[in-house]
VMD Tcl script that builds the backbone (N, CA, C; Angstrom):
set m [mol new atoms 210]
animate dup $m
set s [atomselect $m all]
$s set {name element resname resid chain x y z} {
  {N N MET 1 A -13.845 -17.119 5.298}
  {CA C MET 1 A -13.806 -15.594 4.709}
  {C C MET 1 A -13.226 -15.115 4.764}
  {N N GLY 2 A -13.294 -14.237 3.687}
  {CA C GLY 2 A -11.533 -13.404 4.150}
  {C C GLY 2 A -11.804 -12.456 4.860}
  {N N ARG 3 A -10.761 -11.419 4.655}
  {CA C ARG 3 A -10.673 -9.530 5.699}
  {C C ARG 3 A -10.365 -8.885 4.234}
  {N N HIS 4 A -11.074 -7.367 3.829}
  {CA C HIS 4 A -11.048 -7.169 3.408}
  {C C HIS 4 A -10.305 -5.619 3.594}
  {N N LEU 5 A -9.073 -5.115 3.362}
  {CA C LEU 5 A -8.092 -4.270 3.813}
  {C C LEU 5 A -8.019 -3.335 2.575}
  {N N THR 6 A -8.605 -2.019 2.716}
  {CA C THR 6 A -8.370 -0.990 1.733}
  {C C THR 6 A -6.872 0.172 2.263}
  {N N PHE 7 A -5.598 0.685 0.975}
  {CA C PHE 7 A -5.153 1.212 1.132}
  {C C PHE 7 A -5.152 2.803 0.795}
  {N N ASP 8 A -4.707 3.557 1.058}
  {CA C ASP 8 A -4.496 4.603 0.237}
  {C C ASP 8 A -3.291 4.806 -0.144}
  {N N ILE 9 A -2.862 5.160 -1.149}
  {CA C ILE 9 A -1.440 5.200 -1.382}
  {C C ILE 9 A -1.309 6.684 -1.540}
  {N N LEU 10 A -0.308 7.875 -1.325}
  {CA C LEU 10 A -0.492 8.927 -1.523}
  {C C LEU 10 A 0.862 9.041 -2.216}
  {N N PRO 11 A 1.222 10.610 -3.156}
  {CA C PRO 11 A 2.435 10.928 -3.310}
  {C C PRO 11 A 3.396 11.204 -1.891}
  {N N ASP 12 A 4.485 11.000 -2.129}
  {CA C ASP 12 A 5.322 12.284 -0.932}
  {C C ASP 12 A 5.975 12.892 -1.232}
  {N N GLY 13 A 6.017 14.366 -0.700}
  {CA C GLY 13 A 6.699 15.296 -1.667}
  {C C GLY 13 A 7.897 15.759 -1.754}
  {N N GLY 14 A 8.372 14.366 -1.580}
  {CA C GLY 14 A 10.565 14.621 -2.017}
  {C C GLY 14 A 10.027 13.214 -2.862}
  {N N GLY 15 A 9.317 12.897 -3.056}
  {CA C GLY 15 A 9.434 11.836 -4.220}
  {C C GLY 15 A 8.206 10.628 -3.837}
  {N N GLY 16 A 8.307 9.875 -4.584}
  {CA C GLY 16 A 8.180 8.451 -3.965}
  {C C GLY 16 A 6.284 8.022 -3.751}
  {N N TYR 17 A 5.810 7.121 -3.144}
  {CA C TYR 17 A 5.093 6.387 -2.255}
  {C C TYR 17 A 4.285 6.267 -0.581}
  {N N HIS 18 A 3.576 6.637 0.016}
  {CA C HIS 18 A 3.297 6.210 1.258}
  {C C HIS 18 A 1.660 5.767 0.748}
  {N N ALA 19 A 2.029 4.777 1.753}
  {CA C ALA 19 A 0.313 4.043 2.454}
  {C C ALA 19 A 0.326 3.629 3.475}
  {N N ARG 20 A -1.061 3.649 3.304}
  {CA C ARG 20 A -1.700 3.375 4.767}
  {C C ARG 20 A -3.426 2.545 4.192}
  {N N CYS 21 A -3.706 2.074 5.487}
  {CA C CYS 21 A -4.107 1.218 5.603}
  {C C CYS 21 A -5.403 2.153 6.677}
  {N N ARG 22 A -6.525 1.701 6.016}
  {CA C ARG 22 A -7.700 2.205 6.466}
  {C C ARG 22 A -8.579 1.352 7.932}
  {N N GLN 23 A -7.987 -0.245 8.362}
  {CA C GLN 23 A -8.756 -0.988 8.745}
  {C C GLN 23 A -8.206 -0.887 9.979}
  {N N ALA 24 A -6.307 -0.523 9.552}
  {CA C ALA 24 A -5.760 -1.679 10.674}
  {C C ALA 24 A -4.229 -0.562 10.766}
  {N N ASP 25 A -3.349 -0.664 11.639}
  {CA C ASP 25 A -2.286 0.356 11.741}
  {C C ASP 25 A -1.534 0.239 11.388}
  {N N ILE 26 A -1.606 -0.094 9.539}
  {CA C ILE 26 A -0.360 -0.695 8.590}
  {C C ILE 26 A 0.079 0.419 7.996}
  {N N PHE 27 A 1.451 0.763 7.153}
  {CA C PHE 27 A 2.025 2.239 7.342}
  {C C PHE 27 A 3.707 1.399 6.353}
  {N N THR 28 A 3.067 1.828 5.356}
  {CA C THR 28 A 4.235 1.529 4.520}
  {C C THR 28 A 4.649 3.057 3.368}
  {N N GLN 29 A 6.374 1.868 2.536}
  {CA C GLN 29 A 6.467 3.480 1.582}
  {C C GLN 29 A 7.031 2.836 0.395}
  {N N GLY 30 A 7.283 3.658 -0.604}
  {CA C GLY 30 A 8.258 3.156 -1.733}
  {C C GLY 30 A 8.551 4.139 -3.023}
  {N N GLU 31 A 9.586 3.800 -3.291}
  {CA C GLU 31 A 9.815 4.382 -4.880}
  {C C GLU 31 A 9.154 4.898 -5.848}
  {N N THR 32 A 7.994 3.532 -6.368}
  {CA C THR 32 A 7.296 3.691 -7.593}
  {C C THR 32 A 5.598 2.816 -7.381}
  {N N LEU 33 A 5.099 2.694 -7.769}
  {CA C LEU 33 A 3.797 2.438 -7.176}
  {C C LEU 33 A 4.003 0.878 -7.422}
  {N N ASP 34 A 4.962 0.660 -7.927}
  {CA C ASP 34 A 4.946 -1.115 -7.799}
  {C C ASP 34 A 5.983 -1.304 -6.249}
  {N N GLU 35 A 6.701 -0.485 -6.275}
  {CA C GLU 35 A 7.087 -1.257 -4.715}
  {C C GLU 35 A 6.576 -1.037 -3.584}
  {N N VAL 36 A 5.642 -0.210 -3.458}
  {CA C VAL 36 A 4.594 0.619 -2.116}
  {C C VAL 36 A 3.662 -0.513 -2.226}
  {N N ARG 37 A 3.255 -1.064 -3.973}
  {CA C ARG 37 A 2.176 -2.126 -3.595}
  {C C ARG 37 A 2.724 -3.421 -3.188}
  {N N LYS 38 A 3.902 -3.889 -3.611}
  {CA C LYS 38 A 4.961 -5.055 -3.080}
  {C C LYS 38 A 5.119 -5.224 -1.300}
  {N N ASN 39 A 5.213 -3.540 -0.886}
  {CA C ASN 39 A 5.856 -3.535 0.056}
  {C C ASN 39 A 4.065 -3.772 0.892}
  {N N VAL 40 A 3.107 -2.978 0.421}
  {CA C VAL 40 A 2.158 -3.416 1.584}
  {C C VAL 40 A 1.751 -4.836 1.257}
  {N N LEU 41 A 2.015 -5.397 0.786}
  {CA C LEU 41 A 1.917 -7.277 0.840}
  {C C LEU 41 A 2.647 -7.675 1.246}
  {N N GLU 42 A 3.758 -7.282 1.670}
  {CA C GLU 42 A 4.931 -7.266 3.051}
  {C C GLU 42 A 4.149 -6.782 4.180}
  {N N ALA 43 A 4.033 -5.805 4.800}
  {CA C ALA 43 A 3.951 -5.254 5.369}
  {C C ALA 43 A 2.258 -6.117 6.341}
  {N N VAL 44 A 1.127 -6.280 5.222}
  {CA C VAL 44 A -0.247 -7.068 5.907}
  {C C VAL 44 A 0.142 -8.567 6.280}
  {N N GLN 45 A 1.453 -9.283 5.818}
  {CA C GLN 45 A 1.315 -10.286 6.430}
  {C C GLN 45 A 2.606 -10.682 7.402}
  {N N GLY 46 A 3.466 -9.251 7.499}
  {CA C GLY 46 A 3.977 -9.065 8.859}
  {C C GLY 46 A 2.517 -8.734 9.755}
  {N N HIS 47 A 1.795 -7.916 9.504}
  {CA C HIS 47 A 0.876 -7.305 11.328}
  {C C HIS 47 A -0.026 -8.242 11.042}
  {N N PHE 48 A -0.811 -9.081 10.031}
  {CA C PHE 48 A -1.322 -10.803 10.575}
  {C C PHE 48 A -0.503 -11.703 10.539}
  {N N PHE 49 A 0.288 -11.809 10.924}
  {CA C PHE 49 A 1.269 -13.393 11.153}
  {C C PHE 49 A 0.761 -14.560 11.565}
  {N N ASP 50 A 0.116 -13.600 12.726}
  {CA C ASP 50 A -0.052 -14.854 13.752}
  {C C ASP 50 A -1.940 -15.006 13.635}
  {N N GLN 51 A -2.421 -14.137 12.506}
  {CA C GLN 51 A -3.937 -14.558 11.991}
  {C C GLN 51 A -4.271 -14.844 10.520}
  {N N PRO 52 A -3.813 -16.568 10.469}
  {CA C PRO 52 A -3.763 -16.980 9.472}
  {C C PRO 52 A -5.717 -16.552 8.555}
  {N N ASN 53 A -5.824 -16.233 7.592}
  {CA C ASN 53 A -7.033 -15.765 6.428}
  {C C ASN 53 A -6.408 -15.613 5.293}
  {N N ASP 54 A -7.200 -15.318 4.521}
  {CA C ASP 54 A -7.507 -14.711 3.262}
  {C C ASP 54 A -7.586 -13.212 3.352}
  {N N TYR 55 A -6.618 -12.161 3.052}
  {CA C TYR 55 A -6.631 -11.085 3.190}
  {C C TYR 55 A -7.063 -10.206 1.977}
  {N N PHE 56 A -7.887 -9.455 1.968}
  {CA C PHE 56 A -8.133 -9.080 -0.117}
  {C C PHE 56 A -8.151 -7.496 0.094}
  {N N VAL 57 A -6.983 -7.126 -0.714}
  {CA C VAL 57 A -6.150 -6.004 -0.514}
  {C C VAL 57 A -6.431 -4.987 -1.785}
  {N N ASN 58 A -6.927 -4.114 -1.424}
  {CA C ASN 58 A -7.454 -2.506 -2.448}
  {C C ASN 58 A -6.498 -1.579 -2.410}
  {N N PHE 59 A -6.410 -1.500 -3.523}
  {CA C PHE 59 A -5.039 -0.111 -3.195}
  {C C PHE 59 A -5.917 1.603 -3.884}
  {N N GLN 60 A -6.124 1.825 -3.417}
  {CA C GLN 60 A -6.689 3.715 -4.413}
  {C C GLN 60 A -5.407 4.530 -3.844}
  {N N VAL 61 A -5.324 3.847 -5.360}
  {CA C VAL 61 A -3.793 5.645 -5.871}
  {C C VAL 61 A -5.179 7.221 -5.742}
  {N N ALA 62 A -4.140 7.863 -5.022}
  {CA C ALA 62 A -4.869 9.521 -5.258}
  {C C ALA 62 A -4.416 10.192 -6.394}
  {N N GLU 63 A -3.295 10.080 -6.753}
  {CA C GLU 63 A -2.448 10.747 -7.714}
  {C C GLU 63 A -1.530 9.863 -7.843}
  {N N GLU 64 A -1.609 9.766 -9.533}
  {CA C GLU 64 A -0.225 9.287 -9.590}
  {C C GLU 64 A 0.651 10.396 -10.771}
  {N N ARG 65 A 1.789 10.023 -10.516}
  {CA C ARG 65 A 2.796 10.631 -11.108}
  {C C ARG 65 A 3.187 10.410 -13.176}
  {N N VAL 66 A 3.093 10.930 -13.902}
  {CA C VAL 66 A 2.514 10.127 -15.176}
  {C C VAL 66 A 4.007 11.721 -16.052}
  {N N ARG 67 A 4.974 10.831 -16.645}
  {CA C ARG 67 A 6.002 11.873 -16.925}
  {C C ARG 67 A 6.292 12.037 -18.330}
  {N N ILE 68 A 5.969 13.210 -18.916}
  {CA C ILE 68 A 6.544 13.145 -20.375}
  {C C ILE 68 A 7.719 13.867 -21.196}
  {N N PRO 69 A 8.537 12.940 -21.535}
  {CA C PRO 69 A 9.738 13.870 -21.659}
  {C C PRO 69 A 9.578 14.855 -23.234}
  {N N ALA 70 A 10.401 15.704 -22.957}
  {CA C ALA 70 A 10.229 16.945 -23.549}
  {C C ALA 70 A 10.679 16.293 -24.953}
}
mol reanalyze $m
mol bondsrecalc $m
mol representation Tube
mol addrep $m
C-alpha cells in the first residue's frame, strides 16, 4: 500500500513558488509551477530514499498567476 502526501504550493512574494508537505518535513521551491512540481518529486525521493514504497503526491495550488498581455 502506498503513502499519500499532500503538498501546498504557494506563491513567493518575490516570484516563483514554494511547496511544503503536510505529512512530512519536506520543503522545496521553483520559479514555475512545473519546476516546483518536478522539485517536489525529487525531494520526496530524497527524503524517503531508505523507505521504498509507492508515494502518491497530491498538489494543492493556493493561487496561480495568470498574466494577460496588454
